[in-house]
Every structure is written in C-alpha cells, then in structure tokens.
C-alpha positions, 0 to 999 in steps of 0.5 A: 052274717053276724060278723057282717052286721057287726062290722057294718055297725062298726063302719057305719058309726066310724063314718058318722064320727068321721062326718061329725068331726069334718063339721066341728069348728075349733078355736085356738086362743093364743094368750101372751103380752109378747106375742100380741105386741109383736116382740115375739113370734107365735109359735105354740098357735100354729102347732095348735092350729096344725094338730087340730086339723090333723084331727079333722076340725076346722080351726081358727086362730088368735092373739090376745094379750094376757088380760082376763077381760080379752081372754074371756071375750075371745073365748065367747066370741069363738064360741059364738062364732060356733067352735065346739072345741076351744083351746086357750094357750098360755097364761097357766103358769104361775106368774102374776100375768097368768089369768087364762085358767082362772078365766077358763074355770069362771066360764066352765059348767064342770071340769073334766079333771082327767083331761088336765091331770094327764096333760100334766103327766105327760109334761112332767115326763119332760120337764119338771116345769110342768109341774108348775102349769095349771091346765083346766078342762071343761065344759061351757054350758049356755042355753042358747048354744051346744056345749063346747070342751074348753081347755087352758093348756101351756103355750109351749109347743111341748104343752100344746102337743102333750094336751092335743096328744091327750083329747084328740082322740077323744073329741068325738067321744067328748062331743058326743057325751057332751051333746047327751050321746051314751058312752061308747 
C-alpha cells in the first residue's frame, strides 16, 4: 500500500508539473544589429523557440538591435506580456556593441551563477570561443508580477542549444522555487 501511495504521489507531482509548464510562457529576444536590419537571417531564434516549445513552453520571438534601451524594453514587454522565462540571445560577447549581459544584470534581483557557469562550460567543450561569452542567469523580481527567469545567452545556435540544454529540465524546479515552493 505504501508503494502505491508513493507512486500516486509521484504521478500527481508529475501531472501538476506538466500542467504548470503547459501554462508557462517564454520569450526569445534575439539581439543582433544584422538580423534586425535584415542583413542576416535569424538562425538562433528559431532554434531557441523550438527547443523551448519542446519543453512545453508557449514561446514568442522578437528581434531587436544591439541597443541597451531596446533590449531593456523588449525584456520588459515580454515580462509584461506574461513570460516567466526570457532568453536574450546575442550581445554577450566582448565586442563594443555587446551590451546584453549588462542590461540583464541591471534587471535581475539576484544571479543564479551555476546556470551561466554550466552554459559556458558546455560551450567551451565545443569551442574555446565560449570562454569569451558573458552569460548571465538570474531572477527578475517585481512587486506587481511573478518572478521571471531571465538569461543572457550567446546568439549562436550552439550557444542556444547549450543554454536550453542546461535550463530546460530545470524550468519547473526554478519556477517552483521562485514562486516560493520548497526544494524537491
């Protein structure tokens, strides 16, 4: 009987997690001057949206130039629109127009450093250039809205795959903890 109780508890928790995730909204914000101007195709944004949808998140996508104010506005609009997970893809390098990491740091209430560290570690196993990336992961805390997981990740398809590979299976746990639920 105890085994059945445990099984039914596990099944119930899985069903509850699936129901919560089905209602979660995500936003992918592609940060690129070239994509915004039409000089280059958006190759990373569709990958991010597809991977997040595979994790059963309703996903929207937007492209903005490498301009801090426009990146900030796009993130705010995504949060105002109900996104609980926001990926800002691109602008995380060390070039003079790479500002995404600073914008994200300014918006979060606290960092979740292990996520950024693991994304960078995974990326560096494929290319040493990942060591030049400045990923940031943290929580946006606003009194008028639920907490939001906000990430600044590379704009490359590989960097996006690494990022979602790290957070994808943790999204339920992250959102639960941000919402005040206990640790699993």
